[in-house]
C-alpha positions as CSV (number, residue, x, y, z in Angstrom):
1,M,-51.5,76.1,-39.9
2,R,-48.6,74.0,-41.0
3,Y,-50.7,70.9,-40.9
4,L,-53.4,72.5,-43.1
5,R,-50.7,73.4,-45.7
6,A,-49.3,69.9,-45.6
7,A,-52.8,68.4,-45.9
8,G,-53.6,70.7,-48.8
9,L,-50.3,69.7,-50.6
10,L,-51.1,66.1,-50.0
11,L,-54.6,66.4,-51.5
12,A,-53.4,68.4,-54.5
13,G,-50.6,65.8,-55.1
14,T,-53.0,62.9,-54.8
15,A,-55.5,64.6,-57.2
16,L,-52.7,65.3,-59.7
17,L,-51.4,61.7,-59.6
18,A,-55.0,60.3,-60.0
19,G,-55.6,62.5,-63.0
20,G,-52.3,61.5,-64.6
21,V,-53.0,57.8,-64.0
22,A,-56.5,58.2,-65.5
23,A,-55.2,60.1,-68.5
24,G,-52.4,57.5,-69.1
25,E,-54.8,54.6,-68.8
26,R,-57.2,56.3,-71.3
27,W,-54.3,57.0,-73.7
28,L,-52.9,53.5,-73.5
29,G,-56.4,52.0,-73.7
30,E,-57.2,53.7,-77.0
31,R,-56.4,51.3,-79.7
32,D,-58.5,52.7,-82.5
33,A,-57.4,54.7,-85.5
34,T,-59.1,56.2,-88.5
35,S,-57.4,56.2,-91.9
36,E,-58.3,57.2,-95.4
37,V,-58.9,54.4,-97.9
38,N,-56.9,54.2,-101.1
39,G,-59.6,54.6,-103.8
40,V,-57.8,52.3,-106.2
41,T,-57.3,49.3,-103.9
42,D,-60.3,50.0,-101.5
43,A,-57.9,49.4,-98.6
44,V,-55.6,51.2,-96.2
45,P,-52.0,50.4,-97.1
46,R,-50.3,48.1,-94.6
47,D,-47.5,50.7,-94.0
48,E,-50.1,53.2,-92.8
49,V,-51.7,50.6,-90.5
50,A,-48.2,49.7,-89.1
51,R,-47.3,53.4,-88.5
52,S,-50.6,53.9,-86.7
53,I,-50.0,50.9,-84.4
54,S,-46.4,51.9,-83.7
55,G,-47.7,55.3,-82.5
56,H,-50.2,53.6,-80.2
57,L,-47.6,51.3,-78.7
58,S,-45.1,54.2,-78.0
59,L,-45.4,56.4,-74.9
60,P,-45.2,60.1,-75.7
61,V,-42.5,60.9,-73.1
62,I,-40.6,57.6,-72.7
63,L,-39.5,56.0,-75.9
64,R,-40.2,52.3,-75.1
65,G,-42.3,51.4,-78.1
66,P,-41.4,49.0,-80.8
67,R,-38.5,49.8,-83.2
68,S,-40.8,48.8,-86.1
69,V,-44.1,47.3,-86.9
70,D,-44.9,45.1,-89.9
71,C,-48.3,44.2,-91.2
72,A,-49.0,41.1,-93.4
73,R,-51.3,42.9,-95.9
74,D,-53.3,46.0,-96.6
75,L,-56.5,46.4,-94.5
76,R,-59.6,46.1,-96.7
77,A,-62.4,48.6,-96.3
78,V,-64.9,46.0,-95.1
79,E,-66.3,45.9,-91.6
80,G,-64.7,42.9,-89.8
81,A,-61.8,42.7,-92.2
82,R,-58.5,41.7,-90.4
83,T,-54.8,41.7,-90.9
84,H,-52.0,40.4,-88.6
85,C,-49.2,42.7,-87.5
86,T,-45.9,42.1,-85.6
87,A,-44.3,44.7,-83.4
88,H,-40.5,44.3,-83.2
89,Y,-38.8,45.5,-80.0
90,L,-35.1,46.4,-79.4
91,R,-34.2,43.3,-77.4
92,G,-35.3,41.0,-80.3
93,T,-38.7,40.4,-78.9
94,D,-41.6,40.2,-81.4
95,R,-45.2,40.6,-80.4
96,D,-48.0,39.6,-82.7
97,M,-51.4,41.3,-82.8
98,T,-54.6,41.4,-84.9
99,V,-56.0,44.5,-86.5
100,R,-59.7,44.6,-87.2
101,V,-62.0,47.1,-89.1
102,V,-64.8,48.2,-86.8
103,R,-66.4,50.9,-89.0
104,V,-66.4,52.0,-92.7
105,Q,-67.7,55.5,-93.3
106,G,-67.3,57.0,-96.7
107,D,-63.6,57.0,-97.7
108,E,-62.4,56.3,-94.1
109,I,-62.2,53.3,-92.0
110,T,-61.8,52.9,-88.2
111,Y,-59.8,50.0,-87.0
112,V,-58.6,48.6,-83.7
113,H,-55.8,46.4,-82.6
114,D,-55.6,44.0,-79.7
115,A,-52.9,44.1,-77.2
116,P,-49.6,42.6,-78.4
117,H,-49.5,38.8,-77.7
118,R,-46.6,37.7,-75.6
C-alpha cells in the first residue's frame, strides 16, 4: 500500500513538472505581439514595441528581464517592415534583436522579435 502511494505521488509530481515545463516553454517561445497602429503615422510607436518586448523577455515570477528596452524607430504597418531593438540588462549587458511585422489586419499589426543576440 505504501509503495502504491509513493508511486502515485511520483507520477503526479512528474506530470505536474512536465506540464509546468511545457507551459514555460510555450510562454517563453511566444514572441509575437499585436498592437494598434497610430492612424497619423501608420506605425506602432517604438515605445509601445519596446514595452511589449520587455514583457516577453521577463519571467512572470522571477524578475530577470531587461531593465529597459530601446527600439531604433517606430514599426511601420507594412508586412515585413523591421526595426532593431536593444535590451539593457542590469549587469551592463546589452542584447540586440530584430522586430518584424508578420501581419497587418485593419488598424492592428502583429509582430515578432527574434531571440536577443549575445
